[in-house]
N, C-alpha and C positions, 0 to 999 in steps of 0.2 A: 504494500500499498504505499509506504513511503517513497520510494523512488517513482511511482506513478504519480504521486502527488508533486513532487519535485519537478519531474518532467513537464507536468502541466504549466507550474508556476514558471519554468523555463521559456516555455513555448510563448507564454504571456508576455514575459519581458522581451522577447526577440520581436514580437508585434508590435509592442508599445514602443521599444526602443529604450535606451539607457542612457541617462546623463548623469554626470556626478554631482549636479546641483539639484535634480529632483529627488524627492523624499520617498514618493510611492515606489517607483522602481528599485531604488536602494532597500526599501523594507521589505518587498517581496522577494528579492534576490537573497537578503540575509535569512529571511524565513525558510526560502528553499534550501539554502546552503545547511541551515540548522537541521531541516528534515533529513537531508541526504546525509550529513554526518552520523546522526543517530541511527538511520538506517542501517548504515555501513557496519557501524559496531554493533548493532543488534544482531545482524546477519553473520559477522564475524564470531559473536559470541555463541551462535548455534552450531557453527562449524567446530568451535572451541569445545563446546559439550560433548561433540561426537568422538573427538581426537582425545580429548583429555589434558590432563596438566603433564609436563609444562607446555606441551605443544600448542594447547589452547591460547596460552598467553602470548605466545610468539604470533598466532596467527592475528589476534586483535593487535599487537604492537605493530606488526608490519603494515596491516590496513590503516591505522593512524599515521603512521610515519609517510606513508603513499599519499595522504590528504595534505600532510604537511609539506612535503616536497612539492606537490602541485600548487599550493598557494604561494610558495617561497619562488618557485620557477616564473610563475604568472607575473609576480611584482617584477622580479628581476629583467623580464623581457618588457614590461611596461616603460622602462627608461625613465621612470618618474624622479624626479631630484631625491637623493638618498637611499634609492631603491638598490644600491649597491651594499648596503650594510644590513639588509633585511635577513640574509641568511644567517650571519653572525648573531644579529639579535634575537632571531626566532629560535636557533639552537640555545643558545645561552639561556632564554627565557624557559625553554622546555626543561632543560635540567634543573633550574633553580625551582621551578613549579612543582616538577615531580619531587626532588629529593627534600624539599623543605615544606612546600604546601600540601601535597598529596600524602607523603610519608608522615607529616607532623600531624596533619588532622586525623589520619588513620591510626596512628599510635593512641592520640588523645581518645578518639571514640571507642577502641578497642580496649585500651587501659582503664578507661571509665567504667566500662561496662565488665570486663573481665580480670581487672587488677592488674596481672601479669600475663603476657603472651610470649609464646615460643615459637621458634621457626629453625630452619637449618642454617646454621652460620656460616657452613662452608660453601653453600651455594651463594649466598647473599655476599660474602667476602671475595668470591671470585667475580661475580657480576660487578661490584666496586672497583676492583682492580682493573677490569676491562673499560668501565666508565671513566674512571680516573685518567687511564692512559689515553683514551679518546679524546677527553676534554681538555689536557694538557697539550697534546701536539696539535690539536684544532684550534683552540682559543687562546691559549697562552704562548706557545712557542713562537707563533710569527711576528711577536713584538721583539724577539731576541735574534733572530737569522740576521746575517749580514750580507747574504747574496742582494737583496733588495731592503730599502727602508721599510720598518713595519709600518702598520699591521699587515703588511701583505707578504705573501710567497711568490718566489719567482714562479714562472710557468711548471719548470721541471719539478720543483720543490711540491708546487701544490698537486701536480699529478702523483707524486710519491705518497704524498700524505692522503690523498683519496684512496689509492690503491691499498695501502697498508691498513687504513681505517676499515675498507670493506674485507680485507682478509682476515682482520682481528675478528669482526662482526661474525663472520662466516664460522671462524673458529668457535666462536661463543655459541652461536646456535648448535654446532655440532656436539659440542660438551653439554650443553642444556638438554637436548633432546635424545642423544645416542650414547655417547661415551660414559657420561658421569650423570645420567638422567635422575638418579636417587638424591643428587645433591639439591635438586630443587623441587623434590616432592615429599610429602610426609603424608604416611599411612592413614593416622588418626583424620587428618584434615581432609584428605581425598575421600575417606569413608563419609564424612559429614557433608561435603559438597555433594556426593552423589546421593546421599539421603535428600538434601534439601532440594536438589535440582529434579529428582526422579529419574525415570527412564531416560536413556540418551536418545537424542534425535534419530529418525529412522535414516537411511542413506538416501532415499528420495527427497526427504527434507533437507538434507545437508548439501545435496547437489543444487536443490532449487535456491538455498542461502548462498551458494558460491556464485550463482548467476546473478542475483541480486545484489550481492556484495561489489560485482565487477561493474553493474548498472550504476550503483550509488556512488563509487569511486569517480565513474566517468562524469557524472552529473556534478561532483563535486569540483573536478578539474574545470568543467566549462563554467560554473557559476564562481569560482575563485577569481576567474578572469574579468568578468564583470564588476566585482566588488573590490577589487585592488585599490583603484583611483578613489573611490567614494569612502572608504575607511581611511586611507591617508589624509583626505580632506577634513573629516571628522575630526581626527587627532589634532591637525593643525589648527581648527577653529577653537578647539577646547584649550589650547595654549599648551599642550604637551610635547615633549620633544619627540623627533621623528623616531628615535630608538623604540618609543613606547608602541610602534607598530608590531614589532616582534612579539611583545607581551600579549597583545590582542591576538594575535595569530596563534600562539602557543595554547592561550586560554580555550579558543574555540576548538582547536583541534584536539586538546586532551581532556575537555570537559567530560564526554561521554565515559571515555576510559578511567577517568578519575573518579566518576560515581561508581564504576564497576569495582574499582580498588576500595574505595570506602566502603562499600557493601560487603565486601570480602573481610576487611578488618573488624568490622563491627559485628560479624557473624563468627569471629574467632577463627578465621582462615588468614592469618596473617601471611603465612607462605604463599599463599596464592596472590593476595594484595601486593606482596612485595615483588614476585614475579611479574605482575602487570606493570607496576610502578617503575621499578629500576629497569626491566625489560624495554618498556617506551623510550626511556632516557638514552640507554644504547642504541636503539634502533635510530632514535632521532639523530644521532651522531654518524653512527657507522653507515647509514644510507643516505641521509640527506648531504654530507659533505663530499662523497665521491661524485654525487648527482650535479651538485652545484659547482663542483671542481671542473668536471667535464664540460658542463655549460659555458663556464668563464673562458675556458681555454679555446673552445670551438667559436664563441661568439665575440672573443676578445672583450669581455666584461670586466672590469675591476672588481676583484672580491676581496675586500677587507675582512679578515678574520680575527685578528689581535683585539683582546677586549680593553677596555680602558681600565687606568689603575683601580677605581674603587670596583669595579666588577671583577678584576683579577682577585681582589682580596676576599670578597663574598664569595667567590667559587672556590678558592682555596680552602676558606674556613668551611665551607658546606661539605666539602670532600673529607676535611679532616675529621669534623665532627660526626659524619656519616659513618666513618670506621670505628669511631668510639660507641654510638649510640646502637650500632647494628652489629657491632664485633663479638657480642657475648651470647646471641640467641635468643636473649630474654629482654623485654622492653616493658616499660610502664608509662603512665602519665607524663612523667617528667621528661622522658626522651623526646616525646612529641611535642613538649611546650618548648624546648630547645631549638627544635627545628621550625617551629612557628615564629619565634622571635626573630630567627635568620630571614623567614620568608616575609614577614613585615619590614624588616629593613630593605629587603629586595624591591618590593612593591613601592615604598616610600621613594627610595633613590631612582626607581625608574621614572617615577613621575616628577621629582625634583632630584636631578643628578647632584 
């Protein structure tokens, strides 16, 4: 139903025509985009229930990342002022929102209801190691290379970083789903999830969800092209810095998956919640950076990736605190409160650098 409604709204927009100064087309496009995003995540969840954990979390993370990449690429190709920074700002925002906002709220909700929650620390530690490495070489290291002046990579450096990011992400997926799958699952949590969700979807329903997932992602790509300029205009009129566009994109993309992760944490399925949250952050870098790197080299588009000094401090603090709060396999409300404080600082400095 969702893809059909989005397709109908898209058809209306094409007939009406869109303008960056008209309110009604912008509202319709935003509504259609929201419906398409939620539909995509819903059908990804159906597939996830069929294939089980941790592969299910991977399906959802990849689906969400495809949406993110579509939004970033559409804005990059629009050649709007400041559009070259959207990849950096979106990836950085996604990592901060996931590790501080989603994880923080999830730990508070879960800790408030269940007092203390447990998960497989070896799997989470491995995921954080991958995420820290990807974030460092993608968002921090460009400020310190000497081939070109930061925050840029040279074309050869950019290609190399894109390739190694994709390779590391693929290795992580292999370890998560094949070689050390038990690191990312918990028998008690899986039994609870199966009990709550009931029987697995049939093969027919799973195949139908696969088709509708592709349709939803296609609609998101088309609608994101229509919305790129109106969103930038709204941010400019609100007096917010241009970099706030990355925060908006990350929130739009991560909202459905964040709700799923928070629901899992509240239901005492913290392992599934962390799989969703950290997995989406890893996919955000591991798939987005290679894509925009190739686009930058192919179209000769400048691609600044290095963060500002205050952003660097917050990212390093986030990675450091995450290794402490998620390093023991047990969490409480206090751990979540620490992440939420950092999240509040991130949001405030995004609006007032």
